[in-house]
C-alpha positions as CSV (number, residue, x, y, z in Angstrom):
1,M,8.8,-16.8,9.3
2,N,8.6,-13.8,10.9
3,H,6.4,-10.6,9.8
4,Q,8.4,-8.1,10.7
5,N,11.9,-9.6,9.0
6,L,10.2,-9.9,5.9
7,L,9.5,-6.3,5.5
8,D,13.0,-5.3,7.2
9,R,14.0,-7.7,4.5
10,V,12.7,-6.8,1.4
11,E,14.4,-2.8,2.5
12,R,17.8,-4.6,1.8
13,L,16.7,-4.6,-1.3
14,Y,15.5,-2.5,-4.3
15,T,12.8,-2.5,-6.5
16,P,14.7,-3.5,-10.2
17,I,15.9,-6.7,-8.5
18,L,12.0,-7.6,-7.0
19,L,10.8,-6.5,-10.6
20,D,12.8,-9.1,-12.1
21,V,11.4,-11.8,-10.3
22,M,8.4,-11.0,-10.6
23,D,8.5,-11.0,-14.1
24,S,10.8,-14.7,-14.0
25,L,7.6,-16.4,-12.5
26,G,5.2,-14.1,-14.8
27,L,3.3,-12.4,-12.3
28,G,2.9,-9.8,-14.5
29,R,2.8,-6.0,-14.2
30,R,3.5,-5.2,-10.3
31,F,4.8,-1.3,-11.0
32,L,2.6,1.2,-9.4
33,G,4.1,3.9,-12.4
34,E,6.0,6.2,-13.4
35,R,4.6,9.2,-11.9
36,V,4.5,7.9,-8.7
37,Q,7.2,9.2,-6.9
38,H,8.8,9.8,-3.6
39,L,7.2,13.0,-3.2
40,F,10.6,14.1,-2.1
41,S,13.6,14.1,-3.9
42,D,16.0,11.0,-2.0
43,P,18.4,8.6,-3.5
44,F,18.9,6.0,-0.3
45,V,14.9,6.2,0.2
46,K,13.4,3.2,0.6
47,V,10.4,1.4,2.8
48,C,7.9,-1.7,2.8
49,G,5.0,-2.1,4.9
50,E,2.0,-4.9,4.4
51,A,-1.4,-3.0,2.1
52,F,-3.9,-1.0,3.7
53,P,-5.8,-0.7,0.6
54,V,-7.8,2.8,0.6
55,R,-10.4,3.2,-2.4
56,V,-12.0,7.0,-3.3
57,A,-14.1,8.1,-5.6
58,K,-15.7,11.1,-7.3
59,T,-18.1,13.0,-6.7
60,A,-19.3,17.0,-7.0
61,E,-21.5,16.6,-3.0
62,Y,-20.0,17.6,0.0
63,V,-19.1,14.6,1.2
64,E,-18.1,15.3,5.0
65,I,-14.9,13.4,6.0
66,D,-16.0,11.2,8.7
67,N,-15.0,7.8,6.2
68,L,-11.5,8.8,6.0
69,L,-11.1,9.6,10.2
70,R,-12.0,6.2,10.5
71,M,-9.9,5.0,7.7
72,V,-6.6,7.0,9.8
73,D,-8.3,5.7,12.7
74,A,-7.4,2.0,11.4
75,A,-4.3,1.8,10.2
76,P,-2.6,-1.1,11.8
77,R,1.0,-0.9,12.8
78,D,3.7,-1.5,9.9
79,A,0.8,-0.5,6.9
80,M,2.0,1.1,4.1
81,L,-1.7,2.2,2.7
82,V,-2.4,2.9,-0.8
83,V,-5.4,5.1,-1.9
84,A,-6.6,4.5,-5.3
85,A,-8.6,7.4,-6.9
86,D,-11.8,5.9,-9.2
87,E,-10.7,8.8,-10.9
88,D,-9.4,12.1,-11.0
89,C,-10.8,14.5,-8.6
90,D,-8.7,17.2,-9.1
91,C,-8.4,17.7,-5.1
92,S,-5.2,16.3,-2.9
93,L,-6.0,12.6,-1.4
94,W,-3.1,12.6,1.0
95,G,-2.1,14.8,3.1
96,G,0.1,16.1,6.4
97,L,-2.6,15.8,9.3
98,M,-3.4,11.9,7.6
99,S,0.3,11.4,8.2
100,A,0.9,12.7,11.4
101,R,-1.8,9.6,12.6
102,S,-1.0,6.7,10.2
103,K,2.8,7.5,11.9
104,S,1.2,7.6,15.8
105,R,-0.1,3.9,14.8
106,G,2.6,2.7,13.5
107,A,2.1,2.7,9.5
108,R,5.0,2.9,7.8
109,G,4.2,5.2,5.4
110,A,1.3,6.0,2.3
111,V,1.5,5.7,-1.8
112,V,-1.7,7.5,-3.9
113,N,-2.3,7.3,-7.4
114,G,-3.3,11.0,-8.0
115,A,-1.9,14.3,-5.8
116,V,-0.7,14.8,-2.0
117,R,-0.2,18.4,-0.2
118,D,0.5,19.5,2.8
119,V,4.2,18.9,2.1
120,A,6.5,20.6,4.7
121,Q,5.0,19.2,7.1
122,I,5.4,15.9,5.9
123,A,9.1,16.4,5.6
124,A,9.3,17.5,8.9
125,L,7.3,14.0,10.0
126,G,9.7,12.5,8.0
127,F,6.5,10.4,6.8
128,P,8.0,8.6,3.4
129,V,4.4,9.7,1.0
130,F,5.1,9.1,-2.4
131,G,3.3,10.4,-5.3
132,A,2.2,11.5,-8.8
133,A,1.3,15.0,-8.7
134,R,0.4,18.1,-6.0
135,N,-2.3,19.5,-5.5
136,P,-3.2,22.3,-2.7
137,Q,-7.5,21.8,-2.8
138,D,-9.3,19.8,-0.5
139,I,-10.8,16.5,-1.7
140,R,-15.1,17.9,0.1
141,R,-17.1,18.5,-2.7
142,R,-15.0,16.6,-5.0
143,G,-14.0,13.0,-3.8
144,M,-14.4,10.7,-0.8
145,T,-13.0,7.8,1.1
146,A,-15.5,4.6,-0.5
147,A,-14.5,1.6,1.6
148,Y,-11.0,0.6,2.7
149,N,-9.2,-2.4,4.0
150,C,-10.2,-3.6,0.7
151,R,-8.7,-4.9,-2.7
152,V,-8.2,-1.7,-5.3
153,E,-6.8,-1.2,-8.8
154,F,-3.7,1.4,-8.3
155,F,-2.6,2.2,-12.5
156,G,-3.9,-0.7,-13.0
157,V,-2.4,-2.9,-10.6
158,G,-4.8,-5.5,-8.7
159,I,-3.8,-4.5,-4.5
160,E,-4.9,-6.5,-1.7
161,P,-4.6,-5.9,2.0
162,G,-1.8,-7.1,3.2
163,D,0.7,-7.3,0.0
164,L,3.5,-5.6,0.4
165,I,4.1,-2.5,-1.0
166,F,7.6,-1.3,-1.1
167,G,9.0,2.2,-2.3
168,D,12.8,3.7,-2.7
169,A,13.8,6.0,-5.2
170,N,13.3,4.4,-8.4
171,G,9.3,4.0,-8.0
172,V,6.8,1.2,-6.1
173,I,5.8,-2.0,-6.9
174,A,3.5,-4.3,-5.1
175,I,4.1,-8.0,-3.8
176,P,1.6,-10.7,-3.7
177,A,1.5,-11.9,-0.6
178,A,0.9,-15.6,-0.6
179,R,4.5,-15.3,-2.7
180,A,6.5,-12.7,-0.8
181,A,8.7,-15.1,1.1
182,E,9.6,-16.7,-1.9
183,I,10.2,-13.4,-3.6
184,V,12.3,-12.0,-1.5
185,A,14.9,-14.9,-1.1
186,L,15.1,-15.7,-4.5
187,A,15.7,-11.5,-5.2
188,E,17.9,-11.6,-2.1
189,L,20.0,-14.1,-4.3
190,G,20.1,-12.3,-7.1
191,F,21.1,-9.7,-4.6
192,E,24.1,-11.1,-4.3
193,E,25.1,-11.7,-7.4
194,E,24.3,-8.7,-8.7
195,S,26.5,-7.2,-5.6
196,S,29.5,-9.6,-7.2
197,T,28.9,-8.5,-10.3
198,Q,29.8,-4.8,-9.6
199,A,32.4,-6.0,-7.1
200,G,34.1,-7.5,-11.1
201,L,33.6,-4.7,-12.7
202,E,34.6,-1.9,-10.4
203,R,37.9,-3.9,-10.4
204,G,38.0,-3.5,-14.0
205,E,36.8,-7.2,-15.5
206,S,35.1,-7.3,-18.4
207,A,31.8,-7.5,-19.2
208,E,30.6,-9.8,-20.8
209,G,33.3,-11.4,-17.9
210,V,31.4,-11.5,-15.1
211,F,27.9,-12.1,-17.1
212,Q,29.3,-16.1,-17.9
213,R,30.2,-16.2,-14.0
214,Y,27.7,-14.6,-12.3
215,G,24.1,-14.1,-14.8
216,R,23.8,-10.7,-13.9
217,F,24.8,-7.0,-16.0
């Protein structure tokens, strides 16, 4: 299956229907948490890419950002950079210059389990970023890029390199790479049923009637 095609197919869907499918398959929690939202209020935002995970460790020592620089220079095309701090570092985990370099590498977006800064710069770039807070403080003496392109834990959700990360106005989810094609195909069927259900409701049909016909509500 064409890699680019699968990412584009996901972006035609939305997170709730994909989560419904993963729930039905017994895949456990794949939602990255209520706190993680798009940096800006855009009800139509949709971005899907392959996970390029980054682990941040808390430290009180001054650690220069050499490893962070190597990380953004290594971000692959179509990546969603997934930055997960082991614990709260009280600093920004993502900013404008990281967004600029990632975008130039062909990355699709970023999601972090902590704070973001440089909001105006990111807005000007049009680079999709999802985070849990805003914090202007620098990472030095607070945190360090410990590893990248490795498995991370993101608010209790395990994310492997290459998993599909999809964010929209509802939040962000992680789709296991090994089952992505199956999950997307099932979600597309559900999307058709849900669209038919909505059309019926808009015509004035009863909720009970459309549910009996399409099995969706």
